[in-house]
C-alpha positions in Angstrom: 34.3 -13.8 13.0 33.3 -17.9 14.3 35.6 -18.6 17.3 36.1 -22.4 18.3 37.1 -23.2 21.5 39.0 -26.8 20.5 38.9 -27.7 23.9 35.6 -27.9 24.5 34.7 -29.3 20.8 34.4 -33.3 20.6 34.4 -33.3 17.1 31.2 -35.0 16.8 30.5 -33.2 13.3 26.9 -32.3 14.1 28.1 -28.2 13.5 29.1 -29.6 10.0 25.9 -31.3 8.6 24.1 -27.9 10.1 26.0 -26.3 8.0 24.1 -24.9 4.9 27.3 -23.2 2.9 29.6 -26.3 3.9 32.4 -23.7 5.6 33.3 -26.5 8.5 34.8 -29.3 8.2 37.6 -30.9 10.0 41.5 -30.6 9.5 44.1 -32.1 10.9 41.9 -33.4 14.0 40.3 -30.3 14.4 37.4 -28.3 13.9 38.1 -25.8 10.9 36.1 -22.8 9.3 36.7 -21.5 6.0 36.1 -18.4 3.9 32.7 -19.1 3.0 31.7 -18.7 6.4 28.2 -16.0 6.7 28.0 -16.0 10.8 24.9 -17.1 10.2 24.7 -18.8 13.6 23.2 -22.3 12.4 26.4 -24.3 13.7 26.3 -22.1 17.2 22.4 -23.2 17.6 23.1 -26.8 17.2 26.3 -27.2 19.3 25.8 -29.0 22.6 28.9 -28.1 24.3 29.0 -24.5 23.8 32.7 -24.7 21.7 30.9 -22.5 19.2 30.6 -18.8 19.1 30.4 -15.5 16.8 32.2 -12.3 17.7 30.9 -9.6 15.3 32.6 -6.2 15.2 31.1 -3.6 17.3 31.3 0.0 16.3 32.6 2.3 18.9 29.5 5.1 20.3 31.7 8.2 18.9 31.6 6.3 15.3 28.0 5.3 15.3 27.4 9.1 16.8 29.0 10.6 13.5 26.0 9.9 11.4 23.2 12.0 11.5 20.0 12.5 10.2 17.3 10.8 8.3 17.1 10.3 4.3 14.3 9.0 2.5 14.9 7.6 -1.2 12.3 9.8 -3.3 11.9 7.6 -6.1 10.4 9.1 -9.2 7.1 8.5 -11.0 9.0 7.9 -14.7 5.4 7.6 -16.4 4.8 11.5 -15.0 6.3 14.6 -17.1 7.4 16.7 -15.4 8.6 14.0 -12.9 6.8 13.8 -9.5 7.4 11.8 -6.4 5.4 8.6 -5.9 3.1 8.7 -3.2 4.9 6.5 -0.9 7.3 8.8 -0.8 5.4 11.5 0.5 4.2 8.7 3.1 8.0 8.1 3.9 8.4 11.6 4.6 5.7 11.9 7.1 7.2 9.0 8.9 10.9 10.4 8.6 9.7 13.9 9.7 8.6 12.4 13.1 11.6 10.2 13.5 14.0 13.3 12.7 12.6 15.4 15.3 12.6 12.5 17.5 16.3 12.3 16.8 16.5 16.4 16.7 17.9 16.0 13.2 17.6 16.9 9.8 15.2 14.9 7.6 16.3 15.0 3.8 14.9 13.6 0.4 17.4 12.0 -2.1 16.5 12.6 -5.8 18.3 10.3 -8.4 17.1 11.8 -11.7 17.8 13.0 -15.3 19.0 16.3 -16.6 15.5 17.6 -16.2 13.8 20.1 -13.4 12.9 19.0 -10.3 10.5 20.2 -8.1 12.1 20.5 -4.6 9.1 22.6 -2.8 6.8 19.5 -2.8 9.7 18.0 -0.6 9.7 21.1 1.9 5.5 20.7 1.6 6.0 17.2 3.2 8.7 18.0 5.9 12.1 17.7 4.1 14.4 20.1 5.6 16.6 19.4 2.8 16.7 18.2 -0.9 20.0 16.4 -2.4 19.6 16.2 -5.9 21.7 13.8 -8.0 21.6 14.8 -12.0 22.8 12.6 -14.9 21.4 11.4 -17.8 21.9 7.7 -16.8 19.3 8.3 -14.2 16.7 9.4 -17.0 15.5 5.9 -16.2 15.9 3.4 -13.4 18.7 0.7 -13.8 20.1 -1.1 -10.4 24.1 -0.7 -11.3 23.9 3.0 -12.4 21.4 3.9 -9.2 23.6 1.8 -6.5 26.8 3.3 -7.5 25.3 6.9 -6.8 23.4 6.1 -3.8 26.2 4.7 -2.3 28.2 7.3 -3.0 25.8 10.2 -1.5 25.2 7.3 2.1 29.5 7.2 2.2 29.7 11.2 1.8 26.4 12.7 3.9 26.7 9.9 6.5 23.1 9.4 7.4 21.9 7.4 10.7 18.8 6.1 8.9 17.7 5.7 5.1 14.8 4.7 4.1 13.2 3.1 1.0 9.8 2.6 -0.4 8.9 -1.0 -0.9 8.0 -0.6 -4.5 9.5 -2.9 -7.6 12.6 -0.7 -7.6 12.8 0.0 -4.6 12.9 -4.1 -3.2 16.0 -4.5 -5.9 17.7 -1.1 -5.1 17.5 -1.3 -1.1 19.1 -4.6 -0.5 21.7 -4.0 -3.5 22.8 -0.8 -1.7 22.8 -2.7 1.4 24.9 -5.3 0.4 27.1 -3.2 -1.2 28.1 -0.8 2.1 27.6 -4.0 4.2 24.3 -2.4 5.9 21.9 -4.2 7.6 18.3 -4.0 5.7 14.7 -4.9 7.3 12.2 -5.2 4.5 8.7 -4.4 4.3 8.4 -2.7 7.7 5.0 -1.8 9.2 6.1 0.3 11.8 9.2 2.7 12.5 10.1 4.3 15.8 12.9 5.7 17.6 13.7 3.9 21.1 15.2 5.9 24.6 18.6 5.0 23.0 18.4 6.3 20.1 18.0 3.2 18.2 15.4 2.8 14.8 13.3 -0.1 16.1 11.9 -1.8 12.3 8.6 -3.8 13.0 7.2 -6.3 10.5 5.2 -9.2 10.1 7.2 -12.3 10.1 6.4 -16.5 10.0 3.6 -15.4 7.3 2.1 -12.4 9.5 1.0 -14.4 12.7 3.8 -12.5 14.8 5.8 -9.1 14.5 9.1 -9.0 15.0 11.2 -5.8 16.0 14.7 -5.4 14.6 17.1 -2.8 15.4 21.0 -2.3 14.3 23.2 -1.5 17.0 26.3 -2.4 15.5 26.3 -0.5 12.3 24.8 2.8 10.4 23.2 3.9 8.3 19.8 1.9 9.6 18.3 0.6 6.8 14.4 -0.3 6.0 12.0 -0.8 3.3 8.1 0.5 3.7 5.1 -0.5 1.9 3.1 2.1 -0.2 -0.2 2.6 2.1 1.4 1.5 5.4 1.7 5.4 6.6 -0.6 8.0 6.2 0.4 11.0 3.8 0.9 14.1 5.9 -0.6 17.5 5.6 0.9 19.6 3.8 2.5 22.5 4.3 1.8 25.6 2.0 5.2 27.4 2.4 8.3 25.2 3.2 11.5 25.7 0.8 13.7 23.1 1.4 17.5 23.5 1.4 18.5 22.5 -1.9 21.8 20.5 -3.2 23.4 19.6 -6.1 25.5 16.4 -5.7 28.3 15.9 -8.2 27.9 12.6 -10.2 30.7 10.8 -11.9 28.8 8.3 -13.7 29.9 5.6 -17.0 27.6 4.2 -19.4 30.0 0.9 -19.1 29.3 0.3 -15.4 25.5 -0.3 -15.9 25.0 -3.8 -17.3 21.5 -3.3 -18.3 19.0 -1.1 -20.7 15.9 -0.5 -21.1 14.9 -1.9 -24.5 10.5 -2.0 -24.0 8.5 -1.5 -21.2 5.1 -3.6 -21.3 2.6 -3.1 -18.9 0.6 -6.7 -16.9 -3.1 -5.2 -16.3 -2.6 -2.1 -19.1 -6.7 -1.7 -19.4 -7.3 -1.5 -15.1 -7.0 2.1 -14.9 -6.2 3.0 -11.8 -4.0 0.8 -9.8 -4.9 -0.6 -6.5 -2.0 1.1 -4.8 -3.6 4.2 -5.7 -7.3 3.3 -5.6 -9.9 5.3 -3.7 -12.5 2.8 -3.5 -11.5 -0.9 -4.0 -14.1 -3.9 -4.4 -12.1 -7.5 -3.6 -13.0 -10.9 -4.2 -12.2 -14.0 -2.8 -12.8 -17.6 -3.2 -16.4 -16.8 -1.8 -17.2 -15.6 -5.6 -17.5 -19.2 -6.5 -16.1 -18.5 -10.1 -14.3 -16.2 -12.4 -17.6 -14.9 -14.1 -19.0 -13.4 -11.1 -16.4 -11.2 -10.6 -18.2 -8.9 -13.4 -20.8 -8.2 -10.6 -17.5 -7.0 -8.8 -16.4 -5.0 -11.7 -20.2 -3.6 -11.7 -20.2 -2.4 -8.5 -16.8 -1.0 -8.6 -17.3 0.9 -11.8 -20.6 2.6 -10.3 -18.3 3.2 -7.1 -15.2 5.0 -8.8 -13.2 2.4 -8.1 -11.0 -0.5 -9.1 -11.5 -4.7 -9.0 -9.3 -6.3 -7.0 -8.8 -9.8 -5.0 -7.3 -11.9 -2.8 -4.2 -14.7 -3.3 -6.6 -17.3 -3.5 -8.2 -16.3 -6.6 -4.9 -14.7 -8.0 -4.1 -18.6 -8.0 -7.1 -19.4 -9.3 -6.3 -17.4 -12.1 -9.1 -15.1 -12.4 -7.3 -12.4 -12.1 -3.8 -10.9 -12.5 -1.0 -10.5 -9.7 -1.0 -6.7 -9.7 -5.2 -7.1 -8.5 -3.7 -9.3 -5.7 -4.0 -7.4 -2.1 -2.1 -8.9 0.8 1.4 -9.7 2.6 2.2 -11.4 -0.9 0.5 -8.7 -3.5 0.1 -5.3 -2.4 -0.3 -3.3 0.4 -3.3 -0.6 -0.1 -5.6 2.1 1.9 -8.3 3.3 0.1 -11.2 5.3 1.6 -13.6 2.6 1.2 -12.8 -1.5 0.9 -15.3 -4.2 -0.2 -14.4 -7.3 0.8 -16.7 -10.0 -0.8 -16.1 -13.5 0.1 -13.0 -13.2 1.7 -12.6 -15.1 4.7 -10.1 -12.5 6.2 -6.9 -14.8 6.4 -3.9 -12.4 8.0 -1.9 -12.4 5.4 -4.7 -10.5 3.4 -5.8 -8.1 6.5 -2.0 -7.1 6.4 -2.6 -5.6 3.0 -5.4 -3.7 3.4 -6.0 -2.8 7.5 -4.5 0.5 6.4 -8.2 1.1 4.8 -10.2 4.0 6.0 -13.8 2.2 5.7 -14.1 -1.4 5.2 -17.5 -3.4 4.7 -17.2 -7.2 4.4 -19.5 -9.9 2.9 -19.3 -13.3 4.1 -21.5 -16.4 4.3 -19.6 -17.2 7.3 -20.7 -14.8 10.8 -17.7 -16.3 12.4 -15.5 -15.2 9.2 -11.9 -13.5 10.8 -12.8 -10.6 8.0 -15.8 -9.1 10.3 -12.9 -8.3 13.2 -11.6 -5.9 11.0 -14.5 -5.0 9.0 -16.4 -1.5 10.1 -19.5 -2.6 8.7 -20.3 -6.8 8.3 -23.3 -7.8 5.7 -23.9 -11.8 6.8 -25.0 -13.3 3.1 -24.1 -15.0 -0.2 -21.6 -12.2 -1.7 -23.0 -13.4 -5.1 -26.5 -12.5 -4.2 -25.9 -8.9 -2.0 -22.9 -7.0 -4.7 -26.2 -7.0 -7.5 -28.5 -5.8 -4.3 -25.7 -3.1 -3.6 -25.2 -1.9 -7.2 -28.9 -1.5 -7.9 -28.9 0.3 -4.4 -26.0 2.7 -5.7 -27.9 2.9 -9.1 -31.2 4.0 -7.8 -29.5 6.5 -6.1 -27.7 8.0 -8.6 -30.9 8.4 -10.5 -32.1 10.4 -7.3 -29.4 12.3 -7.8 -29.6 13.4 -11.1 -33.5 14.1 -10.8 -33.0 16.1 -8.2 
């Protein structure tokens, strides 16, 4: 709650002007706070007389100790039959295993799905001790209301210490709704997760346009929740034999509680083949490609390498490629085996999105371009001239392979 020391308050009204929610006013000659206050702290920061302070409710250590285990939302790929977990789920299970081992607790995958069969073995192979299965016909297709209602019941009932979500389109919609419903903290787009000496989850994410890395903890509430972008953590080595404990969680869900329904699915980039998120090879272009027509050179090279063509924010804003092919902090985080950056300067926002790539080849006319600091191999030159040379070399090498 916001506490006001009326003896120190001079009624200067600076805090009133600074409040973004209109929660402060002068009533009867005294400063008054109403129900619009969100405890954002803006008024406390501007008060020169220390008349304002925030008293936050702190959970007792005994209460926090009741929350045990690491939960991972096992988002299903709705385009596969039978349903399989998305790749980011396997990445989170790998990191979740590390966190659970550090805490000395269990790792649990939570599956929300329709009435069909669920392959639980895959979760055990990637580290899960247990799989909680929530089945209902209204969970066949993702909906914000339906999934939120069920996940909130699971969390309230099981009391996990940590809950992790993939920062996919559904995850970015789902996780904040659950956090708001249960009054939990949520750190979005994490690039690092660790357990500190006090057993707190340290959630690291880029801030201020990627110029600093912020480490965030949630010391007074449980569970601690975070979303993680795909391709930030590696997929762990699969364990050949591991059978997790299965639990069927009872689900009560009414259609009237779901305010939306899927009428039609449309794919913005349907003809692009493999998504850049799952691509093994990516050839990405930037402003140095000079014009949209030159992207055909990148597409040709990508085709020869069995990969996909992508780009930086600069060419997305020019309308040369759709947003679904944008690599970077405001686009998609990728982690291919090979990433070729053609005519990309290397802004931090772009590097954040491709730094998990196994091998990076950069081509840029500017020898001082920041992208060379990230690259394993740098080529100083005009990308429009060098890309065709690479394509020709690959084609020649392929011909030699066929002839031999």
